[in-house]
C-alpha positions in Angstrom: 121.5 124.6 106.0 119.2 122.5 108.2 120.5 120.4 111.1 120.5 117.1 109.1 122.6 118.7 106.3 125.0 120.2 108.8 125.5 116.8 110.5 126.1 115.1 107.2 128.8 117.8 106.2 130.4 117.5 109.7 130.7 113.7 109.4 132.2 114.0 105.9 134.8 116.4 107.2 135.5 114.4 110.3 136.2 111.3 108.3 139.0 113.2 106.6 140.9 113.7 109.9 143.3 111.3 111.4 140.9 110.5 114.3 138.0 110.2 112.0 139.8 107.8 109.7 140.9 105.6 112.6 137.4 105.5 114.1 136.1 104.6 110.6 138.7 101.8 110.3 137.7 100.4 113.8 134.0 100.5 112.9 134.7 98.6 109.7 136.8 96.0 111.5 134.0 95.4 114.1 131.4 95.1 111.3 133.6 92.6 109.3 134.4 90.7 112.5 130.7 90.3 113.2 129.9 89.4 109.6 132.7 86.8 109.4 132.1 85.3 112.9 135.5 86.3 114.2 136.7 88.7 117.0 138.5 92.0 117.4 141.0 91.1 120.1 141.9 94.7 121.2 140.1 97.6 122.6 139.8 101.0 121.0 142.5 102.4 123.3 144.8 99.5 122.5 144.3 100.1 118.8 145.1 103.8 119.0 148.2 103.0 121.0 149.3 100.4 118.4 148.7 102.9 115.5 150.8 105.6 117.3 153.7 103.1 117.3 153.4 102.7 113.5 154.1 106.2 111.9 153.6 104.8 108.4 149.9 105.3 108.7 150.5 109.0 109.2 152.7 109.1 106.1 149.9 107.4 104.2 147.4 109.7 105.6 149.4 112.8 104.4 149.6 111.2 101.0 145.9 110.7 101.0 145.3 114.3 101.8 147.9 115.4 99.2 146.0 113.3 96.6 142.9 115.3 97.4 141.4 112.2 99.1 141.7 109.9 96.2 139.9 106.7 97.2 142.8 104.4 96.1 145.2 106.3 98.4 143.1 106.0 101.5 145.0 104.3 104.4 143.7 101.0 105.7 144.5 98.7 108.6 143.6 95.2 107.4 144.1 91.5 108.1 147.0 89.7 106.6 145.0 86.5 106.6 141.5 85.4 107.4 140.8 85.0 111.1 140.6 87.3 114.2 141.6 90.9 114.2 144.8 90.8 116.3 147.9 93.0 116.2 150.0 90.2 114.7 147.5 89.8 111.9 147.2 93.4 110.9 148.9 95.3 108.1 148.9 99.0 107.2 148.5 100.0 103.6 146.3 101.8 101.2 143.2 100.6 99.4 145.3 100.3 96.2 147.9 98.2 97.9 145.2 96.0 99.5 143.6 95.2 96.1 147.0 94.6 94.4 147.9 92.1 97.2 144.5 90.4 96.9 144.8 90.1 93.1 148.3 88.6 93.4 147.2 86.1 96.1 144.2 85.0 94.0 146.3 84.3 90.9 148.5 81.7 92.5 
C-alpha cells in the first residue's frame, strides 16, 4: 500500500469515529454557511462542548455503528430553519430523520 492509499484508508476509518464524525459535521456546516451566505456563530471548541451536553448524538452514533454504518442512520447536526448556524437553531438527528422532516415540511 502506497502513502496515498494509506491516507485514504486512514481518513475513511477516522470519519467513522466520534471525533471524525463531529469534525466532518463542522466542515459541512462551514461549507454550507459559505455557500448560503450565512455564518457559523460558534467556534470548534464551543461546538464540541455543546455536543457533549447532548448525549443523544452518542446514542445515534452507536446506532450508526450497529447498523454497519448505514448512510441513513448517520448522525447529523443540522439547522431547524434557514439562517445562521447557532445553537438555538440546531437539531440533532439522522440523515433519515432529516429527509423525513424535509419531506413533511415541503408537503404543507
